[in-house]
C-alpha positions in Angstrom: 13.7 90.0 -26.7 17.2 91.5 -26.7 20.3 89.4 -26.2 22.3 89.6 -23.0 25.5 91.9 -23.2 28.6 89.9 -24.2 30.8 88.2 -21.6 34.1 87.1 -21.7 35.0 83.4 -21.0 36.3 84.5 -17.6 33.0 86.1 -16.7 30.9 83.2 -17.9 33.2 80.8 -15.9 32.6 83.0 -12.8 28.9 82.9 -13.3 29.0 79.2 -13.6 31.1 78.9 -10.3 28.7 81.1 -8.5 25.7 79.2 -9.7 27.4 75.8 -8.9 28.4 77.0 -5.4 24.9 78.1 -4.6 23.2 75.0 -6.1 25.5 72.6 -4.2 25.0 74.5 -0.8 21.3 74.0 -1.3 22.0 70.3 -1.9 21.2 70.2 -5.7 22.4 66.8 -7.1 23.2 66.5 -10.9 24.5 68.5 -13.8 24.5 72.4 -13.5 24.8 74.7 -16.4 25.1 78.4 -16.9 23.7 79.5 -20.4 24.5 83.1 -21.5 21.0 83.4 -23.3 17.7 85.1 -22.4 14.8 82.9 -22.2 11.3 83.4 -20.7 11.9 80.8 -18.0 12.3 83.3 -15.3 15.9 82.8 -15.1 16.3 79.1 -14.2 15.0 75.5 -14.9 15.1 72.1 -13.4 15.1 69.2 -15.5 14.5 65.6 -14.1 16.3 62.8 -15.7 16.1 58.9 -15.2 18.5 59.2 -12.3 19.3 62.0 -9.8 22.7 62.3 -10.8 21.7 63.2 -14.3 19.2 65.9 -13.3 19.9 69.1 -14.7 19.7 72.8 -13.4 20.2 75.4 -16.1 20.5 79.0 -15.1 20.2 81.8 -17.7 21.5 85.3 -18.2 18.3 86.8 -16.9 18.8 85.3 -13.4 22.0 87.5 -13.1 20.0 90.6 -14.3 17.1 89.9 -11.8 19.8 89.2 -9.0 21.1 92.7 -9.6 17.7 94.2 -9.2 17.1 94.5 -5.1 13.2 94.3 -6.0 13.3 91.2 -7.9 14.2 87.6 -7.2 17.8 86.9 -5.9 19.8 84.2 -7.7 19.8 82.2 -4.4 15.9 82.4 -4.2 15.7 81.3 -8.0 18.0 78.4 -7.4 16.3 77.3 -3.9 13.0 77.3 -5.9 14.5 75.0 -8.6 16.2 72.7 -5.9 12.6 72.6 -4.4 11.5 71.1 -7.5 14.2 68.5 -7.4 13.1 67.7 -3.7 9.5 67.6 -4.8 10.6 64.9 -7.4 13.3 63.1 -5.6 13.0 63.1 -1.8 11.4 59.8 -0.8 8.8 61.2 1.7 7.9 64.5 -0.1 7.4 62.9 -3.4 5.4 60.1 -2.0 3.2 62.7 -0.4 2.9 65.1 -3.3 2.1 62.3 -5.8 -1.0 61.7 -4.1 -2.0 65.4 -3.4 -0.3 68.1 -5.6 -1.5 69.3 -9.0 1.0 70.3 -11.7 0.2 74.0 -10.9 0.6 73.2 -7.0 4.1 72.0 -7.8 5.1 75.6 -8.2 3.8 76.5 -4.6 5.6 73.5 -2.9 8.6 74.3 -4.8 8.7 77.7 -3.5 7.9 76.7 0.1 10.8 74.0 0.0 13.0 76.8 -1.4 12.0 79.2 1.5 13.0 76.3 3.9 16.6 76.1 2.3 17.3 79.8 2.3 19.1 81.3 5.1 18.4 85.1 3.9 15.2 86.5 5.3 14.6 88.5 2.1 15.0 85.3 0.0 12.5 83.5 2.5 10.1 86.4 2.2 10.4 86.4 -1.7 9.6 82.8 -2.0 6.7 82.9 0.5 5.3 85.9 -1.5 5.7 83.8 -4.9 3.9 80.8 -3.1 1.0 83.1 -1.8 0.6 84.7 -5.4 0.4 81.3 -6.8 -2.3 80.1 -4.3 -4.3 83.4 -4.6 -4.4 82.8 -8.6 -6.7 79.7 -7.4 -9.1 82.5 -6.1 -8.2 81.9 -2.3 -8.5 85.1 -0.2 -5.0 86.3 1.4 -5.7 85.3 5.0 -6.8 81.9 4.0 -3.8 81.3 1.7 -1.6 82.4 4.5 -2.9 79.9 6.9 -2.8 77.3 4.2 0.7 77.8 3.4 1.8 77.9 7.0 0.4 74.4 7.3 2.1 73.2 4.2 5.4 74.7 5.7 4.8 72.8 9.0 4.3 69.5 6.9 7.3 70.0 4.8 9.6 70.7 7.7 8.4 67.4 9.1 8.8 65.4 6.0 12.3 66.9 5.4 
């Protein structure tokens, strides 16, 4: 894996400022960092702490590379997905529901659906729905069944929010 191109301190600060603005718009609570390194995380990661105020959102350099590609995830979609993980872990009604019904693998699906509900941009909503659909179909579910199941989950999550 190569390294990201070097950035000035000002460019790194601009990236951090953009990430913080997006995360706060989606309601993220906790610490937010930008790390100018490549990982294999997809571009961003949520870390749960003992208290919500200490939760951590880390956005990496590849998130900005993916954001620049119109055929890939936008920065907003990535951050919305990670906020979905935080809602899944922290929202009282959603976490109570999920603790009894959602597997670790299913958390990716629910985080994408929650992210879809947060996004204003139709393209981001479609991207996150596509990610959720892909994850569900990895279980061997047919596309039409997956679509119906995801729509039911969306209705439930809207009600829980």
